[in-house]
C-alpha positions in Angstrom: 43.9 36.7 -76.9 42.3 39.1 -79.4 39.0 37.1 -79.6 38.7 37.2 -75.8 39.1 41.0 -75.8 36.8 42.1 -78.5 33.6 41.1 -80.3 32.0 42.1 -83.6 28.2 41.7 -83.4 28.8 39.4 -80.4 31.1 37.1 -82.3 34.8 36.8 -81.4 36.6 39.3 -83.7 39.3 38.1 -86.0 42.3 39.9 -87.6 40.5 39.7 -90.9 37.5 41.5 -89.4 39.7 44.3 -88.1 41.9 44.7 -91.2 39.5 47.1 -93.0 39.2 49.3 -90.0 43.0 49.3 -89.5 43.6 50.1 -93.2 40.9 52.8 -93.7 40.2 54.2 -90.2 36.7 54.7 -91.4 34.3 54.3 -88.5 32.9 56.1 -85.4 32.7 55.2 -81.8 31.8 56.1 -78.2 33.5 55.2 -75.0 31.5 54.6 -71.8 32.6 54.1 -68.2 30.7 51.3 -66.7 30.5 51.5 -62.9 30.7 48.5 -60.5 26.9 48.4 -60.4 26.8 48.0 -64.2 25.3 51.5 -64.8 26.5 54.1 -67.1 26.3 57.9 -66.7 24.8 59.5 -69.8 24.0 56.1 -71.4 21.1 57.7 -73.4 23.4 60.4 -74.7 26.0 57.8 -75.8 23.3 56.0 -77.7 22.1 59.3 -79.3 25.7 60.0 -80.4 26.0 56.6 -82.0 22.7 56.9 -83.9 23.6 60.5 -85.0 27.1 59.6 -86.1 26.0 56.4 -87.9 23.7 58.4 -90.1 26.5 60.9 -90.9 29.2 58.3 -91.5 27.3 55.4 -93.0 23.9 56.7 -93.9 22.4 53.9 -91.9 20.0 53.6 -89.0 21.6 52.1 -85.9 19.6 49.8 -83.6 20.5 50.9 -80.1 18.8 47.9 -78.6 21.2 45.8 -80.5 24.1 47.9 -79.2 23.0 47.4 -75.6 22.7 43.7 -76.1 26.3 43.5 -77.5 27.6 45.6 -74.6 25.8 43.4 -72.0 27.3 40.3 -73.6 30.8 41.8 -73.6 30.5 42.6 -69.9 29.5 39.1 -68.8 31.9 37.7 -66.2 33.7 41.0 -65.7 34.0 42.7 -62.3 34.7 46.2 -61.3 34.5 49.5 -63.2 35.6 49.4 -66.8 35.5 51.3 -70.0 33.5 49.9 -72.9 34.2 51.3 -76.4 31.6 50.7 -79.1 33.0 51.2 -82.6 30.7 51.2 -85.6 32.3 50.2 -88.9 31.7 48.1 -92.0 34.1 45.2 -92.2 33.6 45.1 -96.0 34.7 48.7 -96.5 37.3 49.2 -99.2 39.5 52.3 -99.6 38.7 52.6 -103.3 34.9 52.4 -102.9 33.9 53.5 -99.4 30.4 54.5 -100.7 29.7 50.8 -101.2 29.8 50.1 -97.5 26.5 50.8 -95.7 26.0 47.8 -93.4 28.0 48.7 -90.3 28.7 46.2 -87.6 29.2 46.8 -83.9 32.7 46.2 -82.4 32.8 46.1 -78.6 36.0 46.3 -76.6 36.4 46.4 -72.9 39.3 47.7 -70.8 39.8 48.4 -67.1 39.1 51.9 -65.9 41.5 54.1 -64.2 41.1 56.0 -61.0 38.4 58.7 -60.9 39.5 61.4 -61.0 43.1 60.9 -62.3 45.8 63.3 -61.3 46.0 66.8 -63.0 47.5 67.0 -66.4 49.9 69.3 -68.1 48.8 70.3 -71.6 50.9 71.7 -74.5 49.1 73.9 -77.0 49.2 72.6 -80.5 47.7 74.1 -83.6 45.3 71.5 -84.9 41.7 71.1 -86.1 40.0 67.8 -86.2 38.2 66.6 -89.4 34.5 66.5 -89.0 34.7 67.6 -85.3 31.0 67.0 -84.6 31.6 63.2 -85.1 33.5 61.0 -82.7 35.2 59.2 -85.5 38.1 56.7 -85.7 40.4 59.1 -87.6 42.7 59.7 -84.7 46.0 60.2 -86.4 46.2 63.9 -86.0 45.0 63.9 -82.4 47.4 61.1 -81.4 50.3 62.7 -83.3 49.6 65.9 -81.4 49.5 64.0 -78.1 52.7 62.2 -78.9 54.4 65.5 -79.7 53.3 66.9 -76.4 54.4 63.9 -74.5 57.8 64.0 -76.1 58.1 67.6 -75.0 57.4 66.6 -71.4 53.6 67.2 -71.2 50.8 64.8 -70.7 48.6 65.8 -73.6 47.8 68.3 -76.3 45.4 71.3 -76.2 44.2 72.2 -79.6 44.2 75.7 -80.9 42.6 76.5 -84.3 44.1 78.5 -87.1 41.9 81.3 -85.9 43.8 81.4 -82.7 41.0 80.1 -80.5 41.2 77.1 -78.2 38.9 74.2 -79.1 39.4 70.9 -77.2 42.0 68.5 -76.0 43.5 65.3 -77.5 40.4 63.2 -76.6 38.6 65.5 -74.2 36.6 68.7 -74.0 38.1 71.6 -72.1 36.5 74.1 -69.7 37.8 77.2 -68.0 36.9 78.9 -64.8 36.8 82.7 -64.7 37.6 84.8 -61.6 33.8 85.1 -61.1 33.5 81.3 -60.8 31.7 81.0 -64.1 32.6 78.1 -66.3 33.6 79.0 -69.9 33.3 76.4 -72.6 35.2 77.3 -75.9 33.0 78.4 -78.7 34.7 76.5 -81.5 34.2 73.4 -83.7 34.4 70.7 -81.0 33.1 67.2 -80.3 29.8 67.6 -78.3 31.1 65.5 -75.4 28.7 63.5 -73.3 30.6 64.3 -70.0 30.6 68.0 -71.0 26.8 67.9 -71.5 26.2 66.1 -68.2 28.3 68.7 -66.3 26.5 71.5 -68.0 23.1 69.9 -67.1 23.8 69.0 -63.5 26.4 71.4 -62.0 24.9 74.4 -60.3 27.7 76.6 -61.4 27.0 79.3 -64.0 28.1 78.3 -67.5 28.7 80.2 -70.7 30.2 79.6 -74.2 32.6 82.0 -75.6 35.7 82.2 -77.8 38.9 81.7 -75.8 42.3 82.6 -77.1 45.4 80.8 -75.9 46.5 83.9 -73.9 43.0 84.1 -72.3 43.1 80.5 -71.4 46.3 81.0 -69.5 44.8 83.8 -67.4 41.9 81.7 -66.2 41.8 80.8 -62.5 41.5 77.1 -63.3 40.9 74.8 -66.2 39.8 71.2 -66.6 39.3 68.3 -69.0 36.2 66.2 -69.3 35.5 62.8 -70.9 33.9 59.6 -69.8 37.1 57.9 -68.7 38.3 60.8 -66.5 35.2 62.6 -65.4 36.4 66.1 -64.5 40.2 66.3 -64.5 42.1 69.5 -63.5 44.7 71.0 -65.8 47.9 71.8 -63.9 49.5 73.7 -66.7 49.0 75.0 -70.2 52.4 75.2 -71.9 54.7 76.8 -69.2 51.8 78.5 -67.4 50.9 76.7 -64.1 47.2 76.7 -63.1 45.7 76.0 -59.7 44.2 72.5 -59.3 42.3 73.0 -56.1 39.8 75.6 -57.0 36.5 75.1 -55.3 34.5 75.2 -58.5 36.6 72.2 -59.7 35.5 70.3 -56.6 31.9 71.3 -57.2 32.0 70.2 -60.9 33.6 66.9 -60.0 31.1 66.1 -57.2 28.2 67.1 -59.3 29.3 64.7 -62.1 29.9 61.8 -59.7 26.5 62.3 -58.1 24.7 61.8 -61.4 22.9 58.4 -61.3 23.9 55.9 -63.9 21.5 54.4 -66.4 21.0 50.6 -66.6 22.0 48.8 -69.7 
């Protein structure tokens, strides 16, 4: 079943191929929602991310034409919207000598996409700061542990707060807040430069600004939302025990602006 679900450089992936990634977690990735017409919003930004992160993690130049070919091959025979994840890692990497690995391969996995947008989520604040936050890397232990903790406490996901007391991002999503003026506030903090966040900033007509946001300030906003490629713009129904409106008109405007962005062809 595994070989039918994932490919490494267009070849069926084996457990031996995946073992180095599983044992080291050393890699980076991007996830892209593929619409029914086989287009992807922000495809160019996803490719830029992969190239940028490949230089940081592996010191290597990534051929985006090769990546596109691998994704097209993985989508053959698949219908409907789906989410493609492209993970770049070196299957020869060893824990003792990671510097010896500099020939990364391209792992492509495909899964069905959920409804767009999904229902609002309730987030629990957790003190956490991701390693190398500017890279979308495979080191997800801390983020997933925070998510698991939040879910065990009855929430849907975790909202990260740094040691400085400022809100940064969510488990696997960027977060934005809406002020009483209708302005969107993005946290000024070490965060992943999300593709969906960038698209919303570029295409939504609403005023935007970046500023530090404390947890207390976050709870006084008139609305809040999460963004990533799988969920688009998803309202936050609560932060900790503070409920937030999920029907604010700016949320609708942001969501509609994002969904109206034309996709790029692979």
